[in-house]
PDB file of N, CA, C and O in Angstrom:
ATOM      1  N   MET A   1       0.785  -1.123   0.136  1.00  0.00           N
ATOM      2  CA  MET A   1      -0.033  -0.174  -0.144  1.00  0.00           C
ATOM      3  C   MET A   1       0.809   1.189   0.064  1.00  0.00           C
ATOM      4  O   MET A   1       1.400   1.453   1.111  1.00  0.00           O
ATOM      5  N   ALA A   2       0.779   2.060  -1.134  1.00  0.00           N
ATOM      6  CA  ALA A   2       1.548   3.323  -1.277  1.00  0.00           C
ATOM      7  C   ALA A   2       0.901   4.378  -0.697  1.00  0.00           C
ATOM      8  O   ALA A   2      -0.260   4.413  -1.105  1.00  0.00           O
ATOM      9  N   LEU A   3       1.167   5.319   0.137  1.00  0.00           N
ATOM     10  CA  LEU A   3       0.736   6.490   0.920  1.00  0.00           C
ATOM     11  C   LEU A   3       0.772   7.603   0.078  1.00  0.00           C
ATOM     12  O   LEU A   3       1.827   7.740  -0.542  1.00  0.00           O
ATOM     13  N   VAL A   4       0.072   8.267  -0.071  1.00  0.00           N
ATOM     14  CA  VAL A   4       0.135   9.296  -1.060  1.00  0.00           C
ATOM     15  C   VAL A   4      -0.588  10.676  -0.290  1.00  0.00           C
ATOM     16  O   VAL A   4      -1.590  10.536   0.412  1.00  0.00           O
ATOM     17  N   CYS A   5      -0.057  11.781  -0.479  1.00  0.00           N
ATOM     18  CA  CYS A   5      -0.546  13.002   0.089  1.00  0.00           C
ATOM     19  C   CYS A   5      -1.998  13.277   0.030  1.00  0.00           C
ATOM     20  O   CYS A   5      -2.689  13.287  -0.989  1.00  0.00           O
ATOM     21  N   SER A   6      -2.393  13.511   1.298  1.00  0.00           N
ATOM     22  CA  SER A   6      -4.190  13.649   1.348  1.00  0.00           C
ATOM     23  C   SER A   6      -4.468  14.887   0.802  1.00  0.00           C
ATOM     24  O   SER A   6      -5.666  15.121   0.643  1.00  0.00           O
ATOM     25  N   LYS A   7      -3.645  15.780   0.458  1.00  0.00           N
ATOM     26  CA  LYS A   7      -4.026  17.267  -0.211  1.00  0.00           C
ATOM     27  C   LYS A   7      -3.580  17.203  -1.912  1.00  0.00           C
ATOM     28  O   LYS A   7      -4.260  17.830  -2.724  1.00  0.00           O
ATOM     29  N   CYS A   8      -2.686  16.597  -2.244  1.00  0.00           N
ATOM     30  CA  CYS A   8      -2.310  16.659  -3.702  1.00  0.00           C
ATOM     31  C   CYS A   8      -2.151  15.318  -4.479  1.00  0.00           C
ATOM     32  O   CYS A   8      -2.015  15.256  -5.700  1.00  0.00           O
ATOM     33  N   ASP A   9      -2.186  14.185  -3.578  1.00  0.00           N
ATOM     34  CA  ASP A   9      -1.948  12.965  -4.119  1.00  0.00           C
ATOM     35  C   ASP A   9      -0.700  12.590  -4.783  1.00  0.00           C
ATOM     36  O   ASP A   9      -0.615  11.811  -5.732  1.00  0.00           O
ATOM     37  N   SER A  10       0.523  13.375  -4.053  1.00  0.00           N
ATOM     38  CA  SER A  10       1.815  13.141  -4.490  1.00  0.00           C
ATOM     39  C   SER A  10       2.491  12.049  -3.509  1.00  0.00           C
ATOM     40  O   SER A  10       2.049  11.881  -2.372  1.00  0.00           O
ATOM     41  N   PRO A  11       3.512  11.366  -3.980  1.00  0.00           N
ATOM     42  CA  PRO A  11       4.101  10.433  -3.339  1.00  0.00           C
ATOM     43  C   PRO A  11       4.490  11.169  -1.993  1.00  0.00           C
ATOM     44  O   PRO A  11       4.586  12.393  -1.897  1.00  0.00           O
ATOM     45  N   THR A  12       4.730  10.141  -0.821  1.00  0.00           N
ATOM     46  CA  THR A  12       5.341  10.535   0.559  1.00  0.00           C
ATOM     47  C   THR A  12       6.374   9.844   0.977  1.00  0.00           C
ATOM     48  O   THR A  12       6.757   8.833   0.388  1.00  0.00           O
ATOM     49  N   ARG A  13       6.879  10.266   1.934  1.00  0.00           N
ATOM     50  CA  ARG A  13       7.909   9.577   2.757  1.00  0.00           C
ATOM     51  C   ARG A  13       7.153   9.486   4.399  1.00  0.00           C
ATOM     52  O   ARG A  13       6.236  10.250   4.702  1.00  0.00           O
ATOM     53  N   ILE A  14       7.547   8.727   5.095  1.00  0.00           N
ATOM     54  CA  ILE A  14       7.385   8.511   6.456  1.00  0.00           C
ATOM     55  C   ILE A  14       8.575   8.803   7.252  1.00  0.00           C
ATOM     56  O   ILE A  14       9.754   8.757   6.900  1.00  0.00           O
ATOM     57  N   GLN A  15       8.101   9.094   8.317  1.00  0.00           N
ATOM     58  CA  GLN A  15       9.536   9.676   9.471  1.00  0.00           C
ATOM     59  C   GLN A  15       8.635   9.121  10.753  1.00  0.00           C
ATOM     60  O   GLN A  15       7.550   9.473  11.216  1.00  0.00           O
ATOM     61  N   VAL A  16       9.725   7.945  11.158  1.00  0.00           N
ATOM     62  CA  VAL A  16       8.878   7.284  12.515  1.00  0.00           C
ATOM     63  C   VAL A  16       9.902   6.862  13.232  1.00  0.00           C
ATOM     64  O   VAL A  16      10.963   6.559  12.686  1.00  0.00           O
ATOM     65  N   GLN A  17       9.685   6.771  14.810  1.00  0.00           N
ATOM     66  CA  GLN A  17      10.870   6.673  15.739  1.00  0.00           C
ATOM     67  C   GLN A  17      11.289   5.093  15.735  1.00  0.00           C
ATOM     68  O   GLN A  17      10.294   4.417  15.473  1.00  0.00           O
ATOM     69  N   ALA A  18      12.321   4.391  15.920  1.00  0.00           N
ATOM     70  CA  ALA A  18      12.800   2.997  15.744  1.00  0.00           C
ATOM     71  C   ALA A  18      13.292   2.668  17.310  1.00  0.00           C
ATOM     72  O   ALA A  18      13.822   3.584  17.940  1.00  0.00           O
ATOM     73  N   VAL A  19      13.147   1.602  17.820  1.00  0.00           N
ATOM     74  CA  VAL A  19      13.868   1.152  18.889  1.00  0.00           C
ATOM     75  C   VAL A  19      14.935   0.008  18.503  1.00  0.00           C
ATOM     76  O   VAL A  19      14.596  -1.013  17.904  1.00  0.00           O
ATOM     77  N   ILE A  20      16.167   0.260  18.879  1.00  0.00           N
ATOM     78  CA  ILE A  20      16.953  -0.581  18.479  1.00  0.00           C
ATOM     79  C   ILE A  20      17.960  -1.302  19.727  1.00  0.00           C
ATOM     80  O   ILE A  20      18.000  -0.750  20.827  1.00  0.00           O
ATOM     81  N   SER A  21      18.396  -1.989  19.586  1.00  0.00           N
ATOM     82  CA  SER A  21      19.484  -3.066  20.608  1.00  0.00           C
ATOM     83  C   SER A  21      20.724  -2.684  20.081  1.00  0.00           C
ATOM     84  O   SER A  21      20.812  -2.476  18.871  1.00  0.00           O
ATOM     85  N   ALA A  22      21.731  -2.559  20.843  1.00  0.00           N
ATOM     86  CA  ALA A  22      22.963  -2.465  20.781  1.00  0.00           C
ATOM     87  C   ALA A  22      23.801  -2.497  21.868  1.00  0.00           C
ATOM     88  O   ALA A  22      23.311  -2.418  22.994  1.00  0.00           O
ATOM     89  N   PRO A  23      25.173  -2.617  21.686  1.00  0.00           N
ATOM     90  CA  PRO A  23      25.999  -3.107  22.938  1.00  0.00           C
ATOM     91  C   PRO A  23      26.265  -1.625  23.604  1.00  0.00           C
ATOM     92  O   PRO A  23      26.289  -0.594  22.931  1.00  0.00           O
ATOM     93  N   GLY A  24      26.408  -1.661  24.645  1.00  0.00           N
ATOM     94  CA  GLY A  24      26.577  -0.174  25.637  1.00  0.00           C
ATOM     95  C   GLY A  24      27.908   0.451  25.174  1.00  0.00           C
ATOM     96  O   GLY A  24      28.154   1.621  25.468  1.00  0.00           O
ATOM     97  N   ASN A  25      28.750  -0.271  24.478  1.00  0.00           N
ATOM     98  CA  ASN A  25      30.142   0.686  23.998  1.00  0.00           C
ATOM     99  C   ASN A  25      29.659   1.498  22.703  1.00  0.00           C
ATOM    100  O   ASN A  25      30.466   2.214  22.110  1.00  0.00           O
ATOM    101  N   LEU A  26      28.647   1.405  22.375  1.00  0.00           N
ATOM    102  CA  LEU A  26      28.097   2.386  21.224  1.00  0.00           C
ATOM    103  C   LEU A  26      27.394   3.754  21.478  1.00  0.00           C
ATOM    104  O   LEU A  26      27.174   4.674  20.691  1.00  0.00           O
ATOM    105  N   PHE A  27      27.043   3.596  23.093  1.00  0.00           N
ATOM    106  CA  PHE A  27      26.556   4.842  23.356  1.00  0.00           C
ATOM    107  C   PHE A  27      27.145   6.001  22.463  1.00  0.00           C
ATOM    108  O   PHE A  27      28.280   6.113  22.001  1.00  0.00           O
ATOM    109  N   HIS A  28      26.060   6.822  22.353  1.00  0.00           N
ATOM    110  CA  HIS A  28      26.610   8.162  21.372  1.00  0.00           C
ATOM    111  C   HIS A  28      27.374   7.932  20.351  1.00  0.00           C
ATOM    112  O   HIS A  28      28.183   8.768  19.947  1.00  0.00           O
ATOM    113  N   GLN A  29      27.197   6.676  19.767  1.00  0.00           N
ATOM    114  CA  GLN A  29      28.063   6.520  18.458  1.00  0.00           C
ATOM    115  C   GLN A  29      27.219   5.767  17.254  1.00  0.00           C
ATOM    116  O   GLN A  29      27.814   4.947  16.555  1.00  0.00           O
ATOM    117  N   PHE A  30      26.169   5.986  17.078  1.00  0.00           N
ATOM    118  CA  PHE A  30      25.482   5.344  16.084  1.00  0.00           C
ATOM    119  C   PHE A  30      25.592   5.993  14.892  1.00  0.00           C
ATOM    120  O   PHE A  30      24.697   6.773  14.566  1.00  0.00           O
ATOM    121  N   SER A  31      26.810   5.755  13.974  1.00  0.00           N
ATOM    122  CA  SER A  31      27.042   5.963  12.712  1.00  0.00           C
ATOM    123  C   SER A  31      26.555   5.016  11.872  1.00  0.00           C
ATOM    124  O   SER A  31      26.214   3.915  12.305  1.00  0.00           O
ATOM    125  N   LYS A  32      26.472   5.334  10.613  1.00  0.00           N
ATOM    126  CA  LYS A  32      25.958   4.160   9.748  1.00  0.00           C
ATOM    127  C   LYS A  32      26.650   3.075   9.543  1.00  0.00           C
ATOM    128  O   LYS A  32      26.128   2.154   8.914  1.00  0.00           O
ATOM    129  N   GLN A  33      27.888   2.971  10.003  1.00  0.00           N
ATOM    130  CA  GLN A  33      29.013   1.700  10.000  1.00  0.00           C
ATOM    131  C   GLN A  33      28.327   1.088  11.282  1.00  0.00           C
ATOM    132  O   GLN A  33      28.174  -0.134  11.264  1.00  0.00           O
ATOM    133  N   ASN A  34      27.941   1.709  12.278  1.00  0.00           N
ATOM    134  CA  ASN A  34      28.253   0.986  13.823  1.00  0.00           C
ATOM    135  C   ASN A  34      26.410   0.347  13.586  1.00  0.00           C
ATOM    136  O   ASN A  34      26.038  -0.690  14.135  1.00  0.00           O
ATOM    137  N   LEU A  35      25.692   1.004  12.899  1.00  0.00           N
ATOM    138  CA  LEU A  35      24.211   0.325  12.882  1.00  0.00           C
ATOM    139  C   LEU A  35      24.291  -0.717  12.117  1.00  0.00           C
ATOM    140  O   LEU A  35      23.479  -1.613  12.347  1.00  0.00           O
ATOM    141  N   ARG A  36      25.282  -0.911  10.991  1.00  0.00           N
ATOM    142  CA  ARG A  36      25.256  -2.249  10.497  1.00  0.00           C
ATOM    143  C   ARG A  36      25.755  -3.509  10.946  1.00  0.00           C
ATOM    144  O   ARG A  36      25.670  -4.524  10.254  1.00  0.00           O
ATOM    145  N   ARG A  37      26.309  -3.476  12.163  1.00  0.00           N
ATOM    146  CA  ARG A  37      27.117  -4.616  12.815  1.00  0.00           C
ATOM    147  C   ARG A  37      26.084  -5.665  13.357  1.00  0.00           C
ATOM    148  O   ARG A  37      25.044  -5.361  13.941  1.00  0.00           O
ATOM    149  N   LYS A  38      26.403  -6.621  13.153  1.00  0.00           N
ATOM    150  CA  LYS A  38      25.572  -7.748  13.453  1.00  0.00           C
ATOM    151  C   LYS A  38      25.021  -7.759  14.980  1.00  0.00           C
ATOM    152  O   LYS A  38      24.058  -8.476  15.248  1.00  0.00           O
ATOM    153  N   ASP A  39      25.678  -6.905  16.051  1.00  0.00           N
ATOM    154  CA  ASP A  39      25.013  -7.238  17.411  1.00  0.00           C
ATOM    155  C   ASP A  39      24.376  -5.757  17.597  1.00  0.00           C
ATOM    156  O   ASP A  39      24.181  -5.345  18.740  1.00  0.00           O
ATOM    157  N   VAL A  40      24.103  -5.082  16.647  1.00  0.00           N
ATOM    158  CA  VAL A  40      22.946  -3.910  16.451  1.00  0.00           C
ATOM    159  C   VAL A  40      21.708  -4.456  15.673  1.00  0.00           C
ATOM    160  O   VAL A  40      21.847  -4.772  14.492  1.00  0.00           O
ATOM    161  N   TYR A  41      20.630  -4.563  16.232  1.00  0.00           N
ATOM    162  CA  TYR A  41      19.293  -4.963  15.731  1.00  0.00           C
ATOM    163  C   TYR A  41      17.978  -3.963  16.110  1.00  0.00           C
ATOM    164  O   TYR A  41      17.859  -3.372  17.183  1.00  0.00           O
ATOM    165  N   LEU A  42      17.144  -3.917  15.132  1.00  0.00           N
ATOM    166  CA  LEU A  42      16.077  -3.293  15.137  1.00  0.00           C
ATOM    167  C   LEU A  42      15.032  -4.223  16.189  1.00  0.00           C
ATOM    168  O   LEU A  42      14.834  -5.425  16.010  1.00  0.00           O
ATOM    169  N   MET A  43      14.543  -3.590  17.073  1.00  0.00           N
ATOM    170  CA  MET A  43      13.516  -4.333  18.033  1.00  0.00           C
ATOM    171  C   MET A  43      12.016  -3.920  17.686  1.00  0.00           C
ATOM    172  O   MET A  43      11.101  -4.673  18.020  1.00  0.00           O
ATOM    173  N   GLY A  44      11.767  -2.746  17.027  1.00  0.00           N
ATOM    174  CA  GLY A  44      10.388  -2.164  16.762  1.00  0.00           C
ATOM    175  C   GLY A  44      10.114  -0.787  16.332  1.00  0.00           C
ATOM    176  O   GLY A  44      11.080  -0.045  16.160  1.00  0.00           O
ATOM    177  N   VAL A  45       9.169  -0.439  16.176  1.00  0.00           N
ATOM    178  CA  VAL A  45       9.007   0.591  15.538  1.00  0.00           C
ATOM    179  C   VAL A  45       7.707   1.525  16.284  1.00  0.00           C
ATOM    180  O   VAL A  45       6.596   1.030  16.468  1.00  0.00           O
ATOM    181  N   LEU A  46       7.989   2.665  16.594  1.00  0.00           N
ATOM    182  CA  LEU A  46       6.902   3.263  17.491  1.00  0.00           C
ATOM    183  C   LEU A  46       6.024   4.139  16.496  1.00  0.00           C
ATOM    184  O   LEU A  46       6.163   5.336  16.242  1.00  0.00           O
ATOM    185  N   TRP A  47       4.994   3.160  15.949  1.00  0.00           N
ATOM    186  CA  TRP A  47       4.125   3.521  14.754  1.00  0.00           C
ATOM    187  C   TRP A  47       3.449   4.863  15.382  1.00  0.00           C
ATOM    188  O   TRP A  47       3.278   5.785  14.584  1.00  0.00           O
ATOM    189  N   GLU A  48       3.098   5.040  16.562  1.00  0.00           N
ATOM    190  CA  GLU A  48       2.244   6.194  17.067  1.00  0.00           C
ATOM    191  C   GLU A  48       3.098   7.522  16.793  1.00  0.00           C
ATOM    192  O   GLU A  48       2.584   8.638  16.723  1.00  0.00           O
ATOM    193  N   THR A  49       4.276   7.298  16.667  1.00  0.00           N
ATOM    194  CA  THR A  49       5.255   8.682  16.239  1.00  0.00           C
ATOM    195  C   THR A  49       5.220   9.025  14.639  1.00  0.00           C
ATOM    196  O   THR A  49       5.826   9.970  14.133  1.00  0.00           O
ATOM    197  N   THR A  50       4.618   8.335  14.122  1.00  0.00           N
ATOM    198  CA  THR A  50       4.526   8.261  12.317  1.00  0.00           C
ATOM    199  C   THR A  50       4.312   9.899  11.829  1.00  0.00           C
ATOM    200  O   THR A  50       3.389  10.490  12.390  1.00  0.00           O
ATOM    201  N   ASP A  51       4.886  10.442  11.107  1.00  0.00           N
ATOM    202  CA  ASP A  51       4.502  11.566  10.088  1.00  0.00           C
ATOM    203  C   ASP A  51       4.858  11.280   8.783  1.00  0.00           C
ATOM    204  O   ASP A  51       5.969  10.892   8.423  1.00  0.00           O
ATOM    205  N   ILE A  52       3.721  11.515   7.957  1.00  0.00           N
ATOM    206  CA  ILE A  52       3.506  11.236   6.710  1.00  0.00           C
ATOM    207  C   ILE A  52       3.898  12.507   6.095  1.00  0.00           C
ATOM    208  O   ILE A  52       3.270  13.510   6.435  1.00  0.00           O
ATOM    209  N   ILE A  53       4.853  12.612   5.232  1.00  0.00           N
ATOM    210  CA  ILE A  53       5.275  13.929   4.564  1.00  0.00           C
ATOM    211  C   ILE A  53       5.335  13.938   3.016  1.00  0.00           C
ATOM    212  O   ILE A  53       6.037  13.173   2.355  1.00  0.00           O
ATOM    213  N   CYS A  54       4.572  14.831   2.551  1.00  0.00           N
ATOM    214  CA  CYS A  54       4.407  15.017   1.049  1.00  0.00           C
ATOM    215  C   CYS A  54       5.874  15.660   0.346  1.00  0.00           C
ATOM    216  O   CYS A  54       6.483  16.708   0.560  1.00  0.00           O
ATOM    217  N   THR A  55       6.123  14.499  -0.595  1.00  0.00           N
ATOM    218  CA  THR A  55       7.647  15.033  -1.493  1.00  0.00           C
ATOM    219  C   THR A  55       7.273  16.161  -2.180  1.00  0.00           C
ATOM    220  O   THR A  55       8.227  16.829  -2.579  1.00  0.00           O
ATOM    221  N   ASN A  56       6.215  16.568  -2.434  1.00  0.00           N
ATOM    222  CA  ASN A  56       5.985  17.823  -3.643  1.00  0.00           C
ATOM    223  C   ASN A  56       6.378  18.827  -2.714  1.00  0.00           C
ATOM    224  O   ASN A  56       5.855  19.001  -1.614  1.00  0.00           O
ATOM    225  N   PRO A  57       7.461  19.578  -3.269  1.00  0.00           N
ATOM    226  CA  PRO A  57       8.030  21.050  -2.829  1.00  0.00           C
ATOM    227  C   PRO A  57       6.987  22.070  -2.826  1.00  0.00           C
ATOM    228  O   PRO A  57       7.144  22.986  -2.019  1.00  0.00           O
ATOM    229  N   ASP A  58       5.756  22.095  -3.714  1.00  0.00           N
ATOM    230  CA  ASP A  58       4.897  23.145  -3.615  1.00  0.00           C
ATOM    231  C   ASP A  58       3.638  22.816  -2.498  1.00  0.00           C
ATOM    232  O   ASP A  58       2.772  23.652  -2.242  1.00  0.00           O
ATOM    233  N   CYS A  59       3.684  21.550  -1.921  1.00  0.00           N
ATOM    234  CA  CYS A  59       2.852  21.215  -0.994  1.00  0.00           C
ATOM    235  C   CYS A  59       3.440  21.044   0.286  1.00  0.00           C
ATOM    236  O   CYS A  59       3.043  21.818   1.157  1.00  0.00           O
ATOM    237  N   ASN A  60       4.352  20.152   0.612  1.00  0.00           N
ATOM    238  CA  ASN A  60       5.080  19.791   1.851  1.00  0.00           C
ATOM    239  C   ASN A  60       3.932  19.665   2.937  1.00  0.00           C
ATOM    240  O   ASN A  60       4.245  20.068   4.057  1.00  0.00           O
ATOM    241  N   HIS A  61       2.938  19.280   2.811  1.00  0.00           N
ATOM    242  CA  HIS A  61       1.945  18.944   4.010  1.00  0.00           C
ATOM    243  C   HIS A  61       2.647  17.679   4.698  1.00  0.00           C
ATOM    244  O   HIS A  61       3.372  16.791   4.248  1.00  0.00           O
ATOM    245  N   ILE A  62       2.187  17.930   5.847  1.00  0.00           N
ATOM    246  CA  ILE A  62       2.684  16.721   7.006  1.00  0.00           C
ATOM    247  C   ILE A  62       1.257  16.442   7.793  1.00  0.00           C
ATOM    248  O   ILE A  62       0.490  17.244   8.327  1.00  0.00           O
ATOM    249  N   ASN A  63       1.188  15.008   7.663  1.00  0.00           N
ATOM    250  CA  ASN A  63       0.084  14.331   8.203  1.00  0.00           C
ATOM    251  C   ASN A  63       0.332  13.627   9.145  1.00  0.00           C
ATOM    252  O   ASN A  63       1.174  12.755   8.928  1.00  0.00           O
ATOM    253  N   MET A  64      -0.234  13.696  10.460  1.00  0.00           N
ATOM    254  CA  MET A  64       0.082  12.646  11.534  1.00  0.00           C
ATOM    255  C   MET A  64      -0.595  11.368  11.147  1.00  0.00           C
ATOM    256  O   MET A  64      -1.778  11.255  10.825  1.00  0.00           O
ATOM    257  N   GLY A  65       0.548  10.163  11.238  1.00  0.00           N
ATOM    258  CA  GLY A  65      -0.104   8.842  10.999  1.00  0.00           C
ATOM    259  C   GLY A  65      -0.942   8.230  11.938  1.00  0.00           C
ATOM    260  O   GLY A  65      -1.915   8.784  12.450  1.00  0.00           O
ATOM    261  N   TYR A  66      -0.546   7.029  12.177  1.00  0.00           N
ATOM    262  CA  TYR A  66      -1.172   6.054  13.270  1.00  0.00           C
ATOM    263  C   TYR A  66      -1.698   7.210  14.377  1.00  0.00           C
ATOM    264  O   TYR A  66      -2.833   7.667  14.503  1.00  0.00           O
ATOM    265  N   GLY A  67      -0.573   7.496  15.073  1.00  0.00           N
ATOM    266  CA  GLY A  67      -0.966   8.144  16.356  1.00  0.00           C
ATOM    267  C   GLY A  67      -1.460   7.182  17.285  1.00  0.00           C
ATOM    268  O   GLY A  67      -1.610   6.034  16.866  1.00  0.00           O
ATOM    269  N   ASN A  68      -1.819   7.516  18.808  1.00  0.00           N
ATOM    270  CA  ASN A  68      -2.353   6.850  19.590  1.00  0.00           C
ATOM    271  C   ASN A  68      -3.276   7.979  20.499  1.00  0.00           C
ATOM    272  O   ASN A  68      -3.334   9.178  20.229  1.00  0.00           O
ATOM    273  N   TYR A  69      -3.797   7.484  21.340  1.00  0.00           N
ATOM    274  CA  TYR A  69      -4.804   8.046  22.259  1.00  0.00           C
ATOM    275  C   TYR A  69      -4.135   9.615  22.624  1.00  0.00           C
ATOM    276  O   TYR A  69      -4.546  10.738  22.335  1.00  0.00           O
ATOM    277  N   VAL A  70      -2.961   9.173  23.363  1.00  0.00           N
ATOM    278  CA  VAL A  70      -1.936  10.104  23.976  1.00  0.00           C
ATOM    279  C   VAL A  70      -1.663  11.200  23.335  1.00  0.00           C
ATOM    280  O   VAL A  70      -2.026  12.334  23.647  1.00  0.00           O
ATOM    281  N   THR A  71      -0.840  10.793  22.177  1.00  0.00           N
ATOM    282  CA  THR A  71      -0.193  11.509  21.159  1.00  0.00           C
ATOM    283  C   THR A  71      -1.279  12.454  20.673  1.00  0.00           C
ATOM    284  O   THR A  71      -0.986  13.644  20.564  1.00  0.00           O
ATOM    285  N   LYS A  72      -2.447  12.059  20.384  1.00  0.00           N
ATOM    286  CA  LYS A  72      -3.592  12.864  19.736  1.00  0.00           C
ATOM    287  C   LYS A  72      -4.194  13.807  20.721  1.00  0.00           C
ATOM    288  O   LYS A  72      -4.654  14.857  20.273  1.00  0.00           O
ATOM    289  N   LEU A  73      -4.258  13.557  22.111  1.00  0.00           N
ATOM    290  CA  LEU A  73      -4.487  14.487  22.997  1.00  0.00           C
ATOM    291  C   LEU A  73      -3.551  15.475  23.250  1.00  0.00           C
ATOM    292  O   LEU A  73      -3.926  16.641  23.364  1.00  0.00           O
ATOM    293  N   GLU A  74      -2.190  15.121  23.369  1.00  0.00           N
ATOM    294  CA  GLU A  74      -1.267  16.164  23.417  1.00  0.00           C
ATOM    295  C   GLU A  74      -1.344  17.294  22.696  1.00  0.00           C
ATOM    296  O   GLU A  74      -1.254  18.431  23.160  1.00  0.00           O
ATOM    297  N   LYS A  75      -1.581  16.881  21.084  1.00  0.00           N
ATOM    298  CA  LYS A  75      -1.767  18.038  20.317  1.00  0.00           C
ATOM    299  C   LYS A  75      -2.943  18.894  20.214  1.00  0.00           C
ATOM    300  O   LYS A  75      -3.074  20.059  19.837  1.00  0.00           O
ATOM    301  N   GLU A  76      -3.873  17.907  20.701  1.00  0.00           N
ATOM    302  CA  GLU A  76      -5.083  18.717  21.100  1.00  0.00           C
ATOM    303  C   GLU A  76      -5.268  19.577  22.069  1.00  0.00           C
ATOM    304  O   GLU A  76      -6.189  20.392  22.022  1.00  0.00           O
ATOM    305  N   VAL A  77      -4.378  19.505  23.116  1.00  0.00           N
ATOM    306  CA  VAL A  77      -4.128  20.481  24.313  1.00  0.00           C
ATOM    307  C   VAL A  77      -3.172  21.298  23.854  1.00  0.00           C
ATOM    308  O   VAL A  77      -3.102  22.307  24.556  1.00  0.00           O
ATOM    309  N   GLU A  78      -2.321  21.283  22.871  1.00  0.00           N
ATOM    310  CA  GLU A  78      -1.491  22.247  22.255  1.00  0.00           C
ATOM    311  C   GLU A  78      -2.403  23.312  21.541  1.00  0.00           C
ATOM    312  O   GLU A  78      -2.234  24.522  21.687  1.00  0.00           O
ATOM    313  N   ARG A  79      -3.270  22.818  20.847  1.00  0.00           N
ATOM    314  CA  ARG A  79      -4.135  23.570  19.840  1.00  0.00           C
ATOM    315  C   ARG A  79      -4.967  24.383  20.759  1.00  0.00           C
ATOM    316  O   ARG A  79      -5.152  25.568  20.481  1.00  0.00           O
ATOM    317  N   LEU A  80      -5.490  23.861  21.834  1.00  0.00           N
ATOM    318  CA  LEU A  80      -6.623  24.486  22.687  1.00  0.00           C
ATOM    319  C   LEU A  80      -5.799  25.660  23.463  1.00  0.00           C
ATOM    320  O   LEU A  80      -6.423  26.684  23.740  1.00  0.00           O
ATOM    321  N   LYS A  81      -4.606  25.571  23.778  1.00  0.00           N
ATOM    322  CA  LYS A  81      -3.639  26.429  24.507  1.00  0.00           C
ATOM    323  C   LYS A  81      -3.542  27.512  23.684  1.00  0.00           C
ATOM    324  O   LYS A  81      -4.014  28.578  24.079  1.00  0.00           O
ATOM    325  N   SER A  82      -2.980  27.436  22.529  1.00  0.00           N
ATOM    326  CA  SER A  82      -2.900  28.378  21.486  1.00  0.00           C
ATOM    327  C   SER A  82      -4.001  29.183  21.111  1.00  0.00           C
ATOM    328  O   SER A  82      -3.834  30.346  20.744  1.00  0.00           O
ATOM    329  N   LYS A  83      -5.416  28.505  21.192  1.00  0.00           N
ATOM    330  CA  LYS A  83      -6.720  29.334  21.228  1.00  0.00           C
ATOM    331  C   LYS A  83      -6.878  30.339  22.483  1.00  0.00           C
ATOM    332  O   LYS A  83      -7.216  31.522  22.442  1.00  0.00           O
ATOM    333  N   TYR A  84      -6.562  29.599  23.549  1.00  0.00           N
ATOM    334  CA  TYR A  84      -6.743  30.401  24.804  1.00  0.00           C
ATOM    335  C   TYR A  84      -6.058  31.259  25.397  1.00  0.00           C
ATOM    336  O   TYR A  84      -6.532  32.011  26.249  1.00  0.00           O
ATOM    337  N   GLU A  85      -4.549  31.263  24.934  1.00  0.00           N
ATOM    338  CA  GLU A  85      -3.739  32.394  25.268  1.00  0.00           C
ATOM    339  C   GLU A  85      -3.833  33.603  25.054  1.00  0.00           C
ATOM    340  O   GLU A  85      -3.417  34.450  25.844  1.00  0.00           O
ATOM    341  N   PRO A  86      -4.455  33.889  23.828  1.00  0.00           N
ATOM    342  CA  PRO A  86      -4.539  35.139  23.182  1.00  0.00           C
ATOM    343  C   PRO A  86      -6.071  35.889  24.360  1.00  0.00           C
ATOM    344  O   PRO A  86      -6.214  37.068  24.687  1.00  0.00           O
ATOM    345  N   ILE A  87      -6.716  35.034  24.626  1.00  0.00           N
ATOM    346  CA  ILE A  87      -7.898  35.299  25.177  1.00  0.00           C
ATOM    347  C   ILE A  87      -7.475  35.665  26.679  1.00  0.00           C
ATOM    348  O   ILE A  87      -7.707  36.795  27.110  1.00  0.00           O
ATOM    349  N   GLN A  88      -6.992  34.914  27.289  1.00  0.00           N
ATOM    350  CA  GLN A  88      -6.303  35.087  28.678  1.00  0.00           C
ATOM    351  C   GLN A  88      -5.570  36.588  28.598  1.00  0.00           C
ATOM    352  O   GLN A  88      -5.917  37.309  29.533  1.00  0.00           O
ATOM    353  N   GLY A  89      -4.778  37.103  27.817  1.00  0.00           N
ATOM    354  CA  GLY A  89      -4.161  38.094  27.557  1.00  0.00           C
ATOM    355  C   GLY A  89      -4.948  39.445  27.675  1.00  0.00           C
ATOM    356  O   GLY A  89      -4.599  40.446  28.300  1.00  0.00           O
ATOM    357  N   GLU A  90      -5.980  39.271  27.006  1.00  0.00           N
ATOM    358  CA  GLU A  90      -6.967  40.229  26.730  1.00  0.00           C
ATOM    359  C   GLU A  90      -7.616  40.458  28.341  1.00  0.00           C
ATOM    360  O   GLU A  90      -7.827  41.580  28.804  1.00  0.00           O
ATOM    361  N   GLN A  91      -7.804  39.552  28.865  1.00  0.00           N
ATOM    362  CA  GLN A  91      -8.667  39.682  30.040  1.00  0.00           C
ATOM    363  C   GLN A  91      -7.686  40.350  31.184  1.00  0.00           C
ATOM    364  O   GLN A  91      -8.162  40.946  32.150  1.00  0.00           O
ATOM    365  N   ASN A  92      -6.609  40.229  31.028  1.00  0.00           N
ATOM    366  CA  ASN A  92      -5.650  40.978  31.901  1.00  0.00           C
ATOM    367  C   ASN A  92      -5.306  42.204  31.603  1.00  0.00           C
ATOM    368  O   ASN A  92      -4.491  42.782  32.322  1.00  0.00           O
ATOM    369  N   GLY A  93      -5.907  42.886  30.394  1.00  0.00           N
ATOM    370  CA  GLY A  93      -5.541  44.105  29.855  1.00  0.00           C
ATOM    371  C   GLY A  93      -4.526  44.305  29.319  1.00  0.00           C
ATOM    372  O   GLY A  93      -4.003  45.420  29.335  1.00  0.00           O
ATOM    373  N   CYS A  94      -3.897  43.062  28.592  1.00  0.00           N
ATOM    374  CA  CYS A  94      -2.806  43.241  27.558  1.00  0.00           C
ATOM    375  C   CYS A  94      -3.225  43.135  26.341  1.00  0.00           C
ATOM    376  O   CYS A  94      -2.581  42.334  25.665  1.00  0.00           O
ATOM    377  N   SER A  95      -4.310  43.804  25.688  1.00  0.00           N
ATOM    378  CA  SER A  95      -4.918  43.465  24.515  1.00  0.00           C
ATOM    379  C   SER A  95      -3.950  44.255  23.695  1.00  0.00           C
ATOM    380  O   SER A  95      -3.397  45.303  24.030  1.00  0.00           O
ATOM    381  N   SER A  96      -3.801  43.476  22.358  1.00  0.00           N
ATOM    382  CA  SER A  96      -2.535  44.126  21.513  1.00  0.00           C
ATOM    383  C   SER A  96      -3.285  45.151  20.371  1.00  0.00           C
ATOM    384  O   SER A  96      -2.601  45.794  19.575  1.00  0.00           O
TER     385      SER A  96
END
């Protein structure tokens, strides 16, 4: 299943956090070469962190992918805070 942009139907790329297991001596040393070692392996992918990014330079739309209850709530809280802050400033006599 190829994901396409929800706005312009262009191809997309995904960006997602992954969990890897590696020896302790690689702490702060994740180079491409070190990630190819046999004792470094992928344990899983945190799909709730997925962003789906449009590759069309005129669009560049970013769509939150799978998500979960917590990540969706966090984004909703931030959205509501941004709406509430201007109202709070006006009530304190700080209108612009």
